[in-house]
MIVEX-126454 format. One record per residue (C-alpha): residue number from 1; y, x, z. Coordinates in steps of 0.25 Angstrom, whole numbers. Each point is the difference from the previous one (the first is absolute). Layout:
resi->NUM; c2->Y; c1->X; c3->Z
...
***
This chain:
resi->1; c2->0; c1->0; c3->0
resi->2; c2->14; c1->3; c3->-3
resi->3; c2->8; c1->5; c3->13
resi->4; c2->12; c1->-9; c3->-6
resi->5; c2->-10; c1->-12; c3->0
resi->6; c2->-3; c1->-1; c3->13
resi->7; c2->-6; c1->-16; c3->7
resi->8; c2->11; c1->-7; c3->9
resi->9; c2->0; c1->6; c3->13
resi->10; c2->-6; c1->-12; c3->7
resi->11; c2->-12; c1->3; c3->-9
resi->12; c2->-2; c1->14; c3->2
resi->13; c2->1; c1->-2; c3->16
resi->14; c2->-11; c1->-9; c3->-1
resi->15; c2->-8; c1->7; c3->-7
resi->16; c2->1; c1->12; c3->8
resi->17; c2->-4; c1->-10; c3->14
resi->18; c2->-12; c1->0; c3->-10
resi->19; c2->-3; c1->14; c3->1
resi->20; c2->-5; c1->13; c3->8
resi->21; c2->9; c1->12; c3->-3
resi->22; c2->-5; c1->10; c3->-9
resi->23; c2->-10; c1->12; c3->7
resi->24; c2->-3; c1->13; c3->-5
resi->25; c2->-10; c1->2; c3->-10
resi->26; c2->-15; c1->2; c3->8
resi->27; c2->1; c1->17; c3->-4
resi->28; c2->16; c1->0; c3->5
resi->29; c2->-2; c1->-1; c3->16
resi->30; c2->12; c1->-2; c3->5
resi->31; c2->-3; c1->2; c3->14
resi->32; c2->11; c1->7; c3->12
resi->33; c2->10; c1->-1; c3->-13
resi->34; c2->12; c1->-9; c3->9
resi->35; c2->8; c1->-7; c3->-10
resi->36; c2->15; c1->-6; c3->8
resi->37; c2->8; c1->-8; c3->-10
resi->38; c2->11; c1->-10; c3->3
resi->39; c2->12; c1->-7; c3->-7
resi->40; c2->14; c1->4; c3->4
resi->41; c2->8; c1->-9; c3->-7
resi->42; c2->-1; c1->0; c3->-16
resi->43; c2->-8; c1->14; c3->3
resi->44; c2->-14; c1->2; c3->3
resi->45; c2->-4; c1->13; c3->8
resi->46; c2->-12; c1->5; c3->2
resi->47; c2->-8; c1->13; c3->7
resi->48; c2->-14; c1->5; c3->-2
resi->49; c2->-6; c1->9; c3->9
resi->50; c2->-14; c1->8; c3->-5
resi->51; c2->-7; c1->12; c3->5
resi->52; c2->-10; c1->7; c3->-9
resi->53; c2->-10; c1->12; c3->2
resi->54; c2->9; c1->6; c3->-13
resi->55; c2->7; c1->11; c3->0
resi->56; c2->14; c1->-4; c3->-4
resi->57; c2->1; c1->7; c3->-12
resi->58; c2->-13; c1->-7; c3->-5
resi->59; c2->6; c1->-13; c3->6
resi->60; c2->13; c1->6; c3->-8
resi->61; c2->-8; c1->0; c3->-12
resi->62; c2->-5; c1->-13; c3->-4
resi->63; c2->13; c1->-8; c3->7
resi->64; c2->8; c1->8; c3->-10
resi->65; c2->-8; c1->-2; c3->-12
resi->66; c2->7; c1->-8; c3->-7
resi->67; c2->-5; c1->0; c3->-14
resi->68; c2->-17; c1->-4; c3->3
resi->69; c2->5; c1->-10; c3->14
resi->70; c2->-3; c1->-12; c3->-9
resi->71; c2->-12; c1->5; c3->0
resi->72; c2->-5; c1->0; c3->16
resi->73; c2->10; c1->-10; c3->4
resi->74; c2->-2; c1->-15; c3->-4
resi->75; c2->11; c1->-6; c3->1
resi->76; c2->10; c1->11; c3->-9
resi->77; c2->-2; c1->-5; c3->-15
resi->78; c2->7; c1->12; c3->-6
resi->79; c2->4; c1->11; c3->5
resi->80; c2->7; c1->14; c3->-8
resi->81; c2->10; c1->12; c3->4
resi->82; c2->11; c1->-3; c3->-9
resi->83; c2->9; c1->12; c3->1
resi->84; c2->-3; c1->13; c3->11
resi->85; c2->11; c1->7; c3->6
resi->86; c2->-4; c1->11; c3->8
resi->87; c2->-3; c1->-6; c3->13
resi->88; c2->6; c1->-15; c3->-5
resi->89; c2->-7; c1->-9; c3->-7
resi->90; c2->2; c1->-12; c3->-7
resi->91; c2->-12; c1->-10; c3->-1
resi->92; c2->-4; c1->-13; c3->-9
resi->93; c2->-9; c1->-10; c3->9
resi->94; c2->-6; c1->-15; c3->-4
resi->95; c2->-6; c1->-4; c3->12
resi->96; c2->-5; c1->-16; c3->5
resi->97; c2->1; c1->-9; c3->11
resi->98; c2->-11; c1->-12; c3->0
resi->99; c2->2; c1->-14; c3->7
resi->100; c2->-14; c1->-5; c3->-5
resi->101; c2->1; c1->-5; c3->-14
resi->102; c2->12; c1->7; c3->0
resi->103; c2->5; c1->12; c3->-3
resi->104; c2->15; c1->8; c3->-1
resi->105; c2->2; c1->10; c3->-8
resi->106; c2->11; c1->13; c3->6
resi->107; c2->5; c1->8; c3->-10
resi->108; c2->8; c1->13; c3->8
resi->109; c2->6; c1->14; c3->-7
resi->110; c2->0; c1->7; c3->17
resi->111; c2->5; c1->15; c3->4
resi->112; c2->-9; c1->7; c3->6
resi->113; c2->5; c1->13; c3->9
resi->114; c2->-9; c1->10; c3->5
resi->115; c2->0; c1->8; c3->13
resi->116; c2->-13; c1->6; c3->-2
resi->117; c2->-9; c1->-1; c3->7
resi->118; c2->4; c1->-9; c3->10
resi->119; c2->9; c1->-10; c3->-8
resi->120; c2->3; c1->-10; c3->-9
resi->121; c2->12; c1->-10; c3->-3
resi->122; c2->0; c1->-7; c3->-10
resi->123; c2->14; c1->-12; c3->-4
resi->124; c2->-2; c1->-10; c3->-9
resi->125; c2->10; c1->4; c3->-16
resi->126; c2->-2; c1->-11; c3->-7
resi->127; c2->-11; c1->-13; c3->-1
resi->128; c2->-5; c1->-12; c3->6
resi->129; c2->9; c1->1; c3->14
resi->130; c2->9; c1->-2; c3->5
resi->131; c2->-2; c1->12; c3->9
resi->132; c2->-12; c1->9; c3->7
resi->133; c2->1; c1->13; c3->7
resi->134; c2->-12; c1->9; c3->6
resi->135; c2->-4; c1->11; c3->7
resi->136; c2->-10; c1->7; c3->3
resi->137; c2->-5; c1->10; c3->10
resi->138; c2->-14; c1->9; c3->3
resi->139; c2->-1; c1->6; c3->12
resi->140; c2->-12; c1->11; c3->3
resi->141; c2->-7; c1->-5; c3->11
resi->142; c2->-14; c1->4; c3->5
resi->143; c2->-10; c1->-5; c3->-10
resi->144; c2->9; c1->-3; c3->-8
resi->145; c2->13; c1->-6; c3->-6
resi->146; c2->8; c1->-12; c3->7
resi->147; c2->8; c1->-8; c3->-11
resi->148; c2->13; c1->-6; c3->1
resi->149; c2->4; c1->-11; c3->-9
resi->150; c2->15; c1->-9; c3->2
resi->151; c2->5; c1->-8; c3->-10
resi->152; c2->13; c1->-9; c3->-2
resi->153; c2->-2; c1->-9; c3->-12
resi->154; c2->9; c1->-14; c3->-6
resi->155; c2->-11; c1->-7; c3->-9
resi->156; c2->9; c1->-7; c3->-12
resi->157; c2->-8; c1->-14; c3->1
resi->158; c2->-6; c1->-8; c3->11
resi->159; c2->-10; c1->5; c3->7
resi->160; c2->-6; c1->-12; c3->11
resi->161; c2->4; c1->5; c3->14
resi->162; c2->-11; c1->-2; c3->9
resi->163; c2->-13; c1->1; c3->-12
resi->164; c2->9; c1->9; c3->-6
resi->165; c2->2; c1->14; c3->10
resi->166; c2->-16; c1->-4; c3->4
resi->167; c2->-3; c1->2; c3->-15
resi->168; c2->8; c1->11; c3->-1
resi->169; c2->-4; c1->8; c3->13
resi->170; c2->-15; c1->-2; c3->-3
resi->171; c2->3; c1->6; c3->-14
resi->172; c2->8; c1->11; c3->5
resi->173; c2->-13; c1->5; c3->10
resi->174; c2->-8; c1->-1; c3->-14
resi->175; c2->9; c1->8; c3->-6
resi->176; c2->-2; c1->10; c3->11
resi->177; c2->-14; c1->-1; c3->1
resi->178; c2->-2; c1->3; c3->-15
resi->179; c2->9; c1->13; c3->1
resi->180; c2->-9; c1->4; c3->11
resi->181; c2->-13; c1->-2; c3->-7
resi->182; c2->6; c1->7; c3->-14
resi->183; c2->3; c1->12; c3->11
resi->184; c2->-12; c1->2; c3->9
resi->185; c2->-9; c1->-3; c3->-17
resi->186; c2->8; c1->12; c3->-4
resi->187; c2->-3; c1->8; c3->13
resi->188; c2->-16; c1->-2; c3->0
resi->189; c2->2; c1->4; c3->-15
resi->190; c2->8; c1->12; c3->-1
resi->191; c2->-11; c1->8; c3->5
resi->192; c2->-9; c1->-4; c3->-13
resi->193; c2->14; c1->4; c3->-7
resi->194; c2->1; c1->13; c3->3
resi->195; c2->-14; c1->3; c3->-2
resi->196; c2->-1; c1->-5; c3->-12
resi->197; c2->13; c1->8; c3->-4
resi->198; c2->-7; c1->12; c3->6
***
């Protein structure tokens, strides 16, 4: 469905009330990932907290792999770096948010500022949002890395206040579970890749 052809608010609320929030796929375990999502006027603020048994460098490699992100994050349809200037990237992405049988598609171009391997700051340049800024921090902690993410965004379309927040929270948790699954997959495969390269 085109994002400009949404059903009436009353119908969407009735539909959302009848469904349960989306959950992570079975192979993307979201255990231990906390998501705090709240509204502040027109804005939605979100905080994510996740620990993972991998080095900051291993985590960094996945979180900044924008050209391949659509292959391991299910709500990303397309993703590519369109400009690269030192540690500043311009990233073009298309993502989706599903409400039962209805789907919203968002197309955005973001600027990503990379502070290796500790911080990723992104901000909206143009696209289907009024505003969007996110900061992800990586801190080395035994036995791995502590990942925190803080964001604030203003959508350019109506999202149901209660049900919309629960779906956004579930989708955010699923996204970080998929990041973690890809980080651990690459970590497991790294020794095999090193052996083949010898």
